[in-house]
C-alpha positions as CSV (number, residue, x, y, z in Angstrom):
1,X,0.0,-0.1,-0.1
2,X,2.8,2.4,0.9
3,X,4.8,1.3,-2.2
4,X,1.7,2.3,-4.3
5,X,1.7,6.1,-2.8
6,X,5.5,6.5,-2.9
7,X,5.2,5.4,-7.0
8,X,2.5,8.1,-7.4
9,X,4.2,10.5,-5.4
10,X,7.1,9.6,-8.0
11,X,5.0,10.2,-11.0
12,X,3.6,13.5,-9.8
13,X,7.1,14.6,-9.3
14,X,8.0,13.4,-12.7
15,X,5.1,15.5,-14.4
16,X,6.4,18.6,-12.4
17,X,10.0,18.2,-13.9
18,X,8.4,17.6,-17.6
19,X,6.5,20.8,-17.1
20,X,9.4,22.5,-16.0
21,X,11.4,21.4,-18.8
22,X,8.4,22.9,-21.2
23,X,8.5,26.2,-19.4
24,X,5.3,25.3,-17.7
25,X,3.2,24.4,-20.5
26,X,1.3,21.5,-20.6
27,X,2.7,18.9,-22.9
28,X,0.9,17.6,-25.8
29,X,-1.6,14.7,-24.7
30,X,-1.2,11.3,-26.6
31,X,-4.4,9.4,-27.4
32,X,-4.6,7.1,-24.2
33,X,-7.1,4.8,-25.5
34,X,-4.7,3.5,-28.4
35,X,-2.0,2.8,-25.6
36,X,-4.5,1.2,-23.4
37,X,-6.1,-1.2,-26.3
38,X,-2.7,-2.2,-27.2
39,X,-1.9,-3.4,-23.6
40,X,-5.4,-5.2,-23.1
41,X,-5.4,-8.8,-24.7
42,X,-8.1,-11.2,-24.6
43,X,-7.5,-14.7,-23.1
44,X,-9.0,-17.5,-25.3
45,X,-11.6,-19.4,-23.8
46,X,-11.1,-23.0,-22.4
47,X,-12.9,-25.5,-24.4
48,X,-13.7,-28.6,-22.2
49,X,-13.5,-31.8,-24.2
50,X,-15.7,-33.5,-21.8
51,X,-19.1,-33.7,-23.1
52,X,-20.8,-35.4,-20.2
53,X,-20.2,-32.0,-18.2
54,X,-21.9,-30.3,-20.7
55,X,-25.3,-32.3,-21.0
56,X,-25.1,-32.3,-17.3
57,X,-24.8,-28.8,-17.1
58,X,-27.4,-28.5,-20.4
59,X,-30.1,-30.6,-18.3
60,X,-29.6,-29.2,-15.0
61,X,-30.0,-25.5,-16.6
62,X,-33.4,-26.9,-18.2
63,X,-34.5,-28.1,-15.1
64,X,-33.7,-24.7,-13.4
65,X,-35.4,-22.9,-16.2
66,X,-38.6,-25.0,-15.8
67,X,-38.3,-24.4,-12.2
68,X,-38.5,-20.5,-13.0
69,X,-41.4,-20.9,-15.6
70,X,-43.4,-22.7,-12.8
71,X,-42.6,-20.3,-10.5
72,X,-43.7,-17.5,-12.6
73,X,-47.1,-18.8,-13.5
74,X,-47.8,-19.7,-9.9
75,X,-47.0,-15.8,-9.3
76,X,-49.2,-14.6,-11.7
77,X,-52.2,-16.6,-10.8
78,X,-51.5,-15.8,-7.4
79,X,-51.9,-11.7,-8.1
80,X,-54.4,-12.2,-10.4
81,X,-56.6,-13.9,-7.9
82,X,-55.4,-11.3,-5.3
83,X,-56.5,-8.6,-8.0
84,X,-59.8,-10.5,-8.5
85,X,-60.7,-10.7,-4.7
86,X,-59.8,-7.0,-4.4
87,X,-61.8,-5.7,-7.1
88,X,-65.1,-7.7,-5.6
89,X,-64.3,-6.4,-2.0
90,X,-64.3,-2.8,-3.3
91,X,-67.5,-3.3,-5.3
92,X,-69.4,-4.9,-2.4
93,X,-67.8,-2.0,0.1
94,X,-69.5,0.9,-2.1
95,X,-72.3,2.6,-0.3
96,X,-74.3,5.5,-1.3
97,X,-75.6,7.9,1.4
98,X,-78.4,10.5,0.4
99,X,-78.7,13.3,2.2
100,X,-82.0,14.3,3.2
101,X,-82.7,17.6,5.4
102,X,-85.7,16.7,7.8
103,X,-86.7,19.7,9.8
């Protein structure tokens, strides 16, 4: 952790020296995207030669997918039932009062 801070301070002093050499003017900036892209490389994906593991994962995935679909259907049915029940309760709760002046 301390080494990172020391490196950061050294880099700041290097930047100050560059500014001093340029007459305290900012140097022209290079395109940082090009340098980052050249340093970044993708690792190739590992390909498994074991077909049994692939088949096992797909069946497990299919079972999980089916379980999620069933859970969604149950949730949707419960929501519909709750909405229907709420609608019936609100229809029965409506009362109309007529005010009459009996003097």
